[in-house]
N, C-alpha and C positions, 0 to 999 in steps of 0.2 A: 880811535876809541881809547878812552882813558882807563886808568887802573880800576876804578870802582865800576865803570860800565862793563868792563871785561869780566869782572867777577860775577856781577849780577847776570850777565848774558850766559856765562858758564852754567850757573844754577838754573836759570830760566829755560835754557835749551838742554836740560839735563841729559836726555837720551835722544836728542835730535841729531841723527847721523847724516841728514841730508842738508843741502845748501852749502854755503861757503863761510869761512872765517878769515878775517884779516890777520896779518902778521902780528899787529899789536894785540889783538884779542888773544891769540895763542900765547905770546910771550908774557903778557901781563897775567894770564891765568896760571902759567907755569911758575912765575915769580910768586904769586899768591900762595900756591900750593907748597912751594919751597919754604917761604917764610913762615907760613902757618905750621908746616911740619916741623921745622926747627924749633919754633916756639913751643909746640906740644911736646917735643922731646925734652926740652928744658923743664916743662911742667911735670912730665912723667918722672924725671929724675928727682925733682924736688918732693913730689908726692909719693914717690916709691911705687908707682903703679905698673912697673915692668913693661912699659911701652903700650899699655892698654889704650890710652887716649890717642896716641899716634896711629895705632892700628885701626881704630874706629874711623878716624879722619881719613886715612888712606882708603878705606873701603867706601866711604861716602863720596870721595872725589874721583874714584876709579872710573866710573862710567862717564861723568862729564869730561874728564881729561881725555879719554878715548874719543869722545864725540868731537871735542874742539880740535884735536889733532887730525882726525879724519876730515873734518870740514876744511881745515887748512890745506890738506892735500887736494881737496876738491878745488880750492881757490887757484891752485897752480895747474888745474886740469888733469889731475891724476886720480885714479880710482882709490877709494878708501881701503881696498884690499892691500895696497902698498904699505899700509900701516904695519902689516905682519912682518915686513922686512926688519923691523926693529928687534925681532927675536934672533936675528943672526948676530952673533957676538961681534962687537966693535964696528964692523963694516955696516951693519944695519943702522946703528945709531948715527954713524957719520952721514949716510945717505939721507936719513930723515932730517937731521939738523940742516944739511945743505938745502934740501927742498923747502923746509919751513922758513928759511931766510930769503928765499927767492921772492921777487915781486909777483903778485897775483896776476892772473890772466885778465887783461883789460876787457871791459864790457861783459857781455853775456857769454857763458859757456854752458855745457850740458848740465851743470850742477846749479845753475841759477845766475843771478845778477852779481856784479862786483860788490862786495860788502862795503867798499869805501864810497860807492855812489848810490847804494840802495837806501 
């Protein structure tokens, strides 16, 4: 899945916590949110809006980011509740990053079809 497809998929599946997401879908989505966030920080500094635009953007992408991260966990056959491990300082983030870089489960799993073959 390409960059623009990942972004449109992230917004199209805004609150879809079911199914599976490929590695590229997650990482391109995270890259988009990072680049847009940095761009909005720069715009906020130029306009003197005290981070208002960045805060609005963060709220807009909060739910789709959670959804794509949970769908990515589904792709490696893990429950979406494992997403909560991210709240454990440092260790949680390390676990999530390692899991998100793993190759997805081949074929059908309890969360649906492989997103690369669907």
